[in-house]
C-alpha positions as a Markdown table, in Angstrom:
| # | Residue | x | y | z |
|---|---|---|---|---|
| 1 | Met | -26.9 | 7.2 | -21.9 |
| 2 | Val | -23.8 | 7.4 | -19.5 |
| 3 | Glu | -24.0 | 6.1 | -16.0 |
| 4 | Ala | -22.0 | 6.4 | -12.6 |
| 5 | Ile | -21.5 | 3.4 | -10.2 |
| 6 | Val | -19.8 | 5.0 | -6.8 |
| 7 | Thr | -17.4 | 4.1 | -4.5 |
| 8 | Val | -19.4 | 4.0 | -1.0 |
| 9 | Pro | -17.9 | 5.0 | 2.0 |
| 10 | Pro | -19.6 | 2.0 | 4.2 |
| 11 | His | -20.8 | 4.4 | 7.3 |
| 12 | Ala | -20.6 | 7.8 | 5.4 |
| 13 | Arg | -24.3 | 9.6 | 6.4 |
| 14 | Phe | -24.4 | 10.9 | 2.5 |
| 15 | Leu | -25.2 | 8.1 | 0.5 |
| 16 | Arg | -28.9 | 8.4 | 0.5 |
| 17 | Glu | -28.2 | 11.5 | -1.7 |
| 18 | Val | -25.9 | 9.5 | -3.5 |
| 19 | Ala | -27.7 | 7.1 | -4.2 |
| 20 | Glu | -30.8 | 9.2 | -5.5 |
| 21 | His | -28.5 | 11.2 | -7.8 |
| 22 | Pro | -30.2 | 10.5 | -11.8 |
| 23 | Leu | -26.3 | 9.5 | -13.2 |
| 24 | Val | -26.1 | 6.4 | -10.3 |
| 25 | Ser | -26.8 | 3.0 | -11.7 |
| 26 | Gly | -25.1 | 0.7 | -8.8 |
| 27 | Leu | -22.9 | 1.2 | -6.3 |
| 28 | Arg | -19.0 | -0.1 | -5.3 |
| 29 | Leu | -18.2 | -1.6 | -1.7 |
| 30 | Asn | -14.0 | -1.0 | -1.7 |
| 31 | Thr | -14.0 | -4.1 | 0.9 |
| 32 | Val | -10.5 | -2.6 | 1.9 |
| 33 | Met | -12.3 | 0.6 | 3.6 |
| 34 | Pro | -13.3 | 0.2 | 7.4 |
| 35 | Ile | -16.6 | -1.8 | 8.3 |
| 36 | Ala | -17.5 | -1.1 | 12.1 |
| 37 | Gly | -20.0 | -4.1 | 13.5 |
| 38 | Pro | -21.6 | -7.3 | 11.7 |
| 39 | Leu | -20.1 | -7.4 | 8.0 |
| 40 | Glu | -24.0 | -8.9 | 7.4 |
| 41 | Ala | -25.5 | -5.6 | 9.0 |
| 42 | Thr | -23.7 | -3.2 | 6.4 |
| 43 | Leu | -23.8 | -5.2 | 3.6 |
| 44 | Glu | -28.2 | -5.3 | 4.3 |
| 45 | Arg | -27.6 | -1.5 | 4.4 |
| 46 | Leu | -26.3 | -0.6 | 1.6 |
| 47 | Leu | -28.4 | -3.1 | 0.0 |
| 48 | Gly | -31.7 | -0.8 | 1.1 |
| 49 | Leu | -30.3 | 2.2 | -0.5 |
| 50 | Gly | -32.2 | 0.8 | -3.7 |
| 51 | Lys | -29.2 | 0.3 | -6.2 |
| 52 | Pro | -27.1 | -2.6 | -6.9 |
| 53 | Leu | -24.5 | -3.2 | -4.9 |
| 54 | Phe | -21.0 | -4.4 | -6.4 |
| 55 | Val | -18.7 | -6.0 | -3.9 |
| 56 | Asp | -15.2 | -5.8 | -4.6 |
| 57 | Leu | -13.0 | -8.5 | -4.6 |
| 58 | Lys | -9.4 | -8.6 | -4.3 |
| 59 | Gly | -9.0 | -11.4 | -5.9 |
| 60 | Arg | -5.0 | -12.0 | -7.0 |
| 61 | Gln | -4.1 | -7.9 | -6.5 |
| 62 | Leu | -1.3 | -7.8 | -4.5 |
| 63 | Arg | -1.7 | -5.7 | -1.1 |
| 64 | Val | 0.4 | -5.1 | 1.5 |
| 65 | Arg | -1.1 | -7.3 | 5.0 |
| 66 | Glu | 1.0 | -5.5 | 8.0 |
| 67 | Ala | 2.7 | -1.8 | 8.0 |
| 68 | Ala | 6.1 | -1.2 | 7.7 |
| 69 | Leu | 7.5 | 1.7 | 9.3 |
| 70 | Pro | 10.6 | 3.3 | 8.1 |
| 71 | Pro | 13.0 | 2.6 | 7.0 |
| 72 | Phe | 12.5 | -0.9 | 6.3 |
| 73 | Thr | 13.4 | -3.7 | 3.4 |
| 74 | Glu | 10.8 | -5.6 | 4.1 |
| 75 | Val | 7.0 | -5.8 | 3.2 |
| 76 | Arg | 4.9 | -8.7 | 3.7 |
| 77 | Leu | 2.0 | -9.4 | 0.9 |
| 78 | Thr | -1.5 | -10.9 | 1.2 |
| 79 | His | -0.6 | -13.6 | -1.2 |
| 80 | Arg | 2.8 | -16.1 | -1.9 |
| 81 | Leu | 4.3 | -15.5 | -5.2 |
| 82 | Arg | 7.4 | -16.0 | -7.2 |
| 83 | Val | 8.8 | -13.6 | -9.3 |
| 84 | Lys | 12.5 | -13.5 | -10.8 |
| 85 | Thr | 14.7 | -11.2 | -9.1 |
| 86 | Pro | 15.4 | -8.6 | -9.3 |
| 87 | Ala | 12.6 | -6.9 | -9.9 |
| 88 | Arg | 10.6 | -3.4 | -9.8 |
| 89 | Ala | 7.9 | -3.4 | -6.9 |
| 90 | Phe | 5.6 | 0.0 | -7.4 |
| 91 | Phe | 3.8 | 1.6 | -4.5 |
| 92 | Ser | 1.2 | 4.6 | -4.4 |
| 93 | Asp | -0.4 | 4.0 | -7.6 |
| 94 | Gly | 3.2 | 4.0 | -9.7 |
| 95 | Arg | 4.6 | 7.2 | -7.6 |
| 96 | Glu | 7.3 | 5.3 | -6.0 |
| 97 | Ser | 9.0 | 1.7 | -6.3 |
| 98 | Ala | 11.6 | -0.1 | -4.9 |
| 99 | Leu | 13.8 | -2.8 | -6.0 |
| 100 | Val | 13.1 | -6.5 | -4.5 |
| 101 | Leu | 16.3 | -8.4 | -4.1 |
| 102 | Glu | 14.6 | -11.7 | -2.9 |
| 103 | Val | 11.0 | -13.5 | -2.2 |
| 104 | Asp | 10.1 | -15.6 | 0.3 |
| 105 | Gly | 7.0 | -16.8 | 0.1 |
| 106 | Asp | 4.8 | -13.5 | 1.2 |
| 107 | Arg | 7.8 | -11.3 | 2.3 |
| 108 | Leu | 9.2 | -9.2 | -0.3 |
| 109 | Ile | 12.7 | -8.1 | 0.6 |
| 110 | Leu | 13.7 | -4.9 | -0.7 |
| 111 | Glu | 17.0 | -2.7 | -1.7 |
| 112 | Asp | 15.6 | 0.4 | 0.0 |
| 113 | Ser | 12.1 | 1.3 | 1.0 |
| 114 | Pro | 9.4 | 4.6 | 0.4 |
| 115 | Arg | 10.5 | 7.3 | 2.9 |
| 116 | Arg | 6.7 | 6.6 | 4.2 |
| 117 | Val | 4.2 | 3.8 | 6.6 |
| 118 | Val | 3.5 | 1.7 | 4.2 |
| 119 | Gly | -0.1 | 0.8 | 5.7 |
| 120 | Pro | -2.4 | -2.6 | 5.3 |
| 121 | Gly | -4.3 | -2.7 | 2.6 |
| 122 | Glu | -2.4 | -0.4 | 0.1 |
| 123 | Ser | -1.9 | -1.9 | -3.2 |
| 124 | Val | 1.5 | -3.1 | -4.6 |
| 125 | Asn | 2.5 | -3.7 | -8.3 |
| 126 | Ile | 5.1 | -5.8 | -9.8 |
| 127 | Pro | 4.5 | -5.5 | -13.7 |
| 128 | Asp | 6.8 | -8.5 | -14.3 |
| 129 | Ala | 6.4 | -11.5 | -16.7 |
| 130 | Ser | 7.9 | -13.4 | -14.2 |
| 131 | Leu | 5.4 | -13.1 | -11.4 |
| 132 | Glu | 2.8 | -15.8 | -10.2 |
| 133 | Val | 0.2 | -15.2 | -7.6 |
| 134 | Asp | -0.5 | -18.6 | -5.1 |
| 135 | Gly | -4.3 | -18.4 | -4.9 |
| 136 | Val | -6.9 | -16.4 | -5.7 |
| 137 | Leu | -9.7 | -15.8 | -3.1 |
| 138 | Thr | -8.1 | -14.0 | 0.2 |
| 139 | Glu | -9.6 | -15.0 | 3.2 |
| 140 | Arg | -11.6 | -11.8 | 3.7 |
| 141 | Asp | -13.0 | -11.8 | 0.1 |
| 142 | Leu | -14.7 | -15.7 | 0.7 |
| 143 | Glu | -16.2 | -14.4 | 4.0 |
| 144 | Leu | -17.6 | -11.0 | 2.2 |
| 145 | Val | -18.7 | -13.5 | -0.4 |
| 146 | Arg | -20.8 | -16.1 | 1.5 |
| 147 | Ala | -22.2 | -12.5 | 3.7 |
| 148 | Ser | -23.1 | -11.4 | 0.2 |
| 149 | Ala | -25.0 | -14.8 | -1.5 |
| 150 | Lys | -26.7 | -15.3 | 1.9 |
| 151 | Leu | -28.4 | -11.9 | 1.8 |
| 152 | Gly | -29.0 | -12.0 | -2.1 |
| 153 | Cys | -26.7 | -10.2 | -3.3 |
| 154 | His | -24.7 | -11.6 | -6.2 |
| 155 | Asp | -22.6 | -9.0 | -7.8 |
| 156 | Phe | -18.9 | -9.1 | -7.4 |
| 157 | Met | -16.3 | -6.8 | -8.6 |
| 158 | Leu | -13.4 | -9.2 | -9.3 |
| 159 | Ser | -9.6 | -7.4 | -9.0 |
| 160 | Phe | -6.5 | -9.0 | -11.5 |
| 161 | Val | -8.5 | -11.3 | -13.2 |
| 162 | Glu | -5.6 | -13.3 | -15.7 |
| 163 | Ser | -7.7 | -16.5 | -15.7 |
| 164 | Leu | -11.2 | -18.4 | -16.1 |
| 165 | Glu | -9.9 | -20.0 | -13.3 |
| 166 | Asp | -10.2 | -16.6 | -11.4 |
| 167 | Leu | -14.0 | -16.5 | -12.3 |
| 168 | Glu | -14.8 | -19.9 | -10.7 |
| 169 | Ala | -13.1 | -19.2 | -7.6 |
| 170 | Val | -16.4 | -17.1 | -6.9 |
| 171 | Arg | -18.6 | -19.4 | -8.1 |
| 172 | Lys | -17.6 | -22.4 | -6.8 |
| 173 | Val | -18.3 | -20.1 | -3.2 |
| 174 | Asp | -21.6 | -18.9 | -4.8 |
| 175 | Pro | -22.8 | -20.5 | -7.8 |
| 176 | Glu | -25.0 | -17.2 | -8.9 |
| 177 | Ala | -22.1 | -14.9 | -9.2 |
| 178 | Arg | -22.2 | -11.7 | -11.7 |
| 179 | Ile | -19.1 | -11.2 | -11.9 |
| 180 | Val | -17.3 | -7.5 | -13.8 |
| 181 | Ser | -13.7 | -9.0 | -14.1 |
| 182 | Lys | -11.3 | -5.7 | -13.9 |
| 183 | Ile | -8.5 | -6.2 | -16.5 |
| 184 | Glu | -5.6 | -4.7 | -14.8 |
| 185 | Ser | -2.3 | -6.4 | -16.6 |
| 186 | Arg | -0.7 | -7.6 | -19.6 |
| 187 | Lys | -1.8 | -11.2 | -18.2 |
| 188 | Gly | -5.7 | -10.0 | -17.8 |
| 189 | Leu | -5.5 | -8.4 | -21.0 |
| 190 | Ala | -4.1 | -11.4 | -22.8 |
| 191 | Cys | -6.9 | -13.5 | -21.2 |
| 192 | Ala | -9.5 | -11.3 | -22.2 |
| 193 | Arg | -8.5 | -11.1 | -26.1 |
| 194 | Glu | -8.5 | -15.5 | -25.9 |
| 195 | His | -11.6 | -16.1 | -23.8 |
| 196 | Asp | -15.4 | -14.7 | -23.1 |
| 197 | Leu | -14.6 | -12.9 | -18.9 |
| 198 | Gly | -18.2 | -11.5 | -19.2 |
| 199 | Arg | -18.5 | -8.1 | -18.2 |
| 200 | Leu | -15.1 | -6.3 | -18.2 |
| 201 | Met | -13.5 | -3.4 | -16.6 |
| 202 | Ala | -11.1 | -1.5 | -17.8 |
| 203 | Ala | -9.6 | -0.7 | -14.2 |
| 204 | Arg | -7.0 | 2.0 | -15.0 |
| 205 | Gly | -5.8 | 3.0 | -12.2 |
| 206 | Asp | -3.3 | -0.6 | -11.9 |
| 207 | Leu | -3.7 | -0.9 | -15.4 |
| 208 | Tyr | -1.6 | 2.0 | -16.1 |
| 209 | Val | 1.0 | 1.2 | -13.3 |
| 210 | Glu | 1.4 | -2.5 | -15.2 |
| 211 | Leu | 1.8 | -0.6 | -18.6 |
| 212 | Leu | 4.0 | 1.3 | -20.5 |
| 213 | Pro | 2.3 | 4.9 | -20.1 |
| 214 | His | 1.1 | 5.1 | -24.1 |
| 215 | Glu | -0.1 | 1.7 | -24.1 |
| 216 | Leu | -3.3 | 2.7 | -22.1 |
| 217 | Pro | -5.6 | 4.2 | -24.7 |
| 218 | Arg | -5.0 | 1.5 | -26.9 |
| 219 | Ala | -5.8 | -0.8 | -24.1 |
| 220 | Met | -8.8 | 1.2 | -23.2 |
| 221 | Lys | -9.8 | 0.7 | -26.9 |
| 222 | Glu | -9.1 | -3.2 | -27.0 |
| 223 | Ile | -11.4 | -3.5 | -23.6 |
| 224 | Leu | -14.1 | -1.9 | -25.0 |
| 225 | Ala | -14.2 | -3.9 | -28.2 |
| 226 | Arg | -14.4 | -7.4 | -26.5 |
| 227 | Asp | -17.5 | -5.8 | -24.5 |
| 228 | Arg | -19.1 | -2.6 | -25.3 |
| 229 | His | -20.7 | -2.4 | -21.8 |
| 230 | Ala | -17.1 | -2.5 | -20.3 |
| 231 | Ile | -16.8 | 0.0 | -17.2 |
| 232 | Leu | -14.6 | 2.8 | -17.2 |
| 233 | Ala | -13.0 | 3.5 | -13.5 |
| 234 | Ser | -9.8 | 4.2 | -11.5 |
| 235 | Arg | -8.0 | 8.2 | -11.9 |
| 236 | Leu | -11.7 | 10.2 | -13.0 |
| 237 | Phe | -12.1 | 13.4 | -11.8 |
| 238 | Pro | -8.9 | 12.8 | -8.7 |
| 239 | Ser | -8.5 | 16.4 | -8.6 |
| 240 | Leu | -12.0 | 17.4 | -7.4 |
| 241 | Ala | -11.0 | 14.8 | -4.0 |
| 242 | Ser | -8.7 | 18.5 | -3.6 |
| 243 | Ser | -11.1 | 21.1 | -5.3 |
| 244 | Leu | -14.4 | 21.9 | -6.0 |
| 245 | Glu | -12.8 | 23.3 | -9.6 |
| 246 | Pro | -12.3 | 20.5 | -12.1 |
| 247 | Thr | -8.8 | 20.6 | -13.9 |
| 248 | Ala | -9.2 | 20.5 | -18.1 |
| 249 | Gln | -7.6 | 17.3 | -17.9 |
| 250 | Asp | -9.6 | 16.1 | -15.8 |
| 251 | Val | -12.5 | 17.3 | -17.8 |
| 252 | Thr | -11.1 | 16.4 | -21.6 |
| 253 | Asp | -10.1 | 13.1 | -19.7 |
| 254 | Ala | -14.0 | 12.0 | -18.5 |
| 255 | Ala | -15.4 | 12.9 | -22.5 |
| 256 | Tyr | -12.5 | 11.6 | -24.1 |
| 257 | Ala | -13.6 | 8.1 | -22.4 |
| 258 | Ile | -17.4 | 9.0 | -23.5 |
| 259 | Glu | -16.0 | 9.7 | -26.9 |
| 260 | Leu | -14.8 | 6.4 | -27.1 |
| 261 | Gly | -18.0 | 4.7 | -26.1 |
| 262 | Phe | -17.8 | 4.1 | -22.8 |
| 263 | Glu | -21.3 | 3.7 | -20.8 |
| 264 | Thr | -20.9 | 3.6 | -17.6 |
| 265 | Leu | -17.8 | 5.3 | -15.7 |
| 266 | Met | -16.8 | 4.1 | -11.9 |
| 267 | Leu | -15.9 | 6.7 | -8.8 |
| 268 | Gly | -12.9 | 5.8 | -7.1 |
| 269 | Asp | -12.4 | 6.0 | -3.2 |
| 270 | Glu | -10.4 | 9.5 | -3.7 |
| 271 | Val | -13.2 | 11.2 | -4.8 |
| 272 | Cys | -15.9 | 10.1 | -3.0 |
| 273 | Gln | -14.9 | 10.2 | 0.5 |
| 274 | Arg | -16.6 | 13.8 | 0.9 |
| 275 | Arg | -20.1 | 14.7 | 0.0 |
| 276 | Glu | -19.1 | 17.4 | -1.7 |
| 277 | Ser | -16.9 | 15.8 | -4.2 |
| 278 | Val | -19.3 | 13.1 | -5.3 |
| 279 | Ile | -22.0 | 15.0 | -5.8 |
| 280 | Ser | -19.7 | 17.3 | -8.1 |
| 281 | Ala | -18.2 | 14.8 | -9.7 |
| 282 | Leu | -21.5 | 13.4 | -10.3 |
| 283 | Asn | -22.8 | 16.8 | -11.6 |
| 284 | Leu | -19.8 | 17.6 | -13.9 |
| 285 | Leu | -20.4 | 14.2 | -15.1 |
| 286 | Glu | -23.9 | 14.5 | -15.8 |
| 287 | Ala | -23.1 | 18.3 | -17.6 |
| 288 | Leu | -20.4 | 16.9 | -20.5 |
| 289 | Thr | -23.1 | 13.7 | -21.5 |
């Protein structure tokens, strides 16, 4: 039986209807989304929808710390890092890139920049073997783990898992933590081959950028072979974010994932922003199964 995990905009008015859909087995809080008022109040309300709540932690994932207005040649990130320069940094799910000339702590010094505002929370990929990121959990991650554990919520998704140390960083704060390891890089794939990382997720958004395009199907199969209950996530039904008529590519992509053996698919941010698009995605997925 195929089931779905839905990303929930924390203040959307249609969440109960989504949670009651027969295909929905869990809810995911993308913690980059803005939350009004006390964090505990939002978590408690989402837990009250009656489905398991997965709190998404950003971990080692590189994200923009401060808005950068064009033209700019500096981007500040959420982590300090080291990488052999020059190196290529990717923005907008790999659709834009810039050459990194130097790294200074959490600052990328760029040769050029995307011709738009790069906002706080945007992910940045530097798919270079020499990349080293300092630390695991951000201050926001720590706040989320503590608040969730206080309410008895111990389900987390951890981005860019690349070592057992990453999982231990969460369990040091919440010893009862149940962690879905998001595999999003070559280092993550290598770690999953060598160690038991618990339940895995093929997080295709970043994984696609980090790999060569033709390597993604093989990576999906490998993750599923390591964990037959692995979750498939990212880039599912993106056409429904702008139209209620899905593209042929979207339909066959989801069907391919199901044929491979993925039993749990996670709908991402874009398709879950509106009631019509997320309900359409769930109904389409139900029809495919």
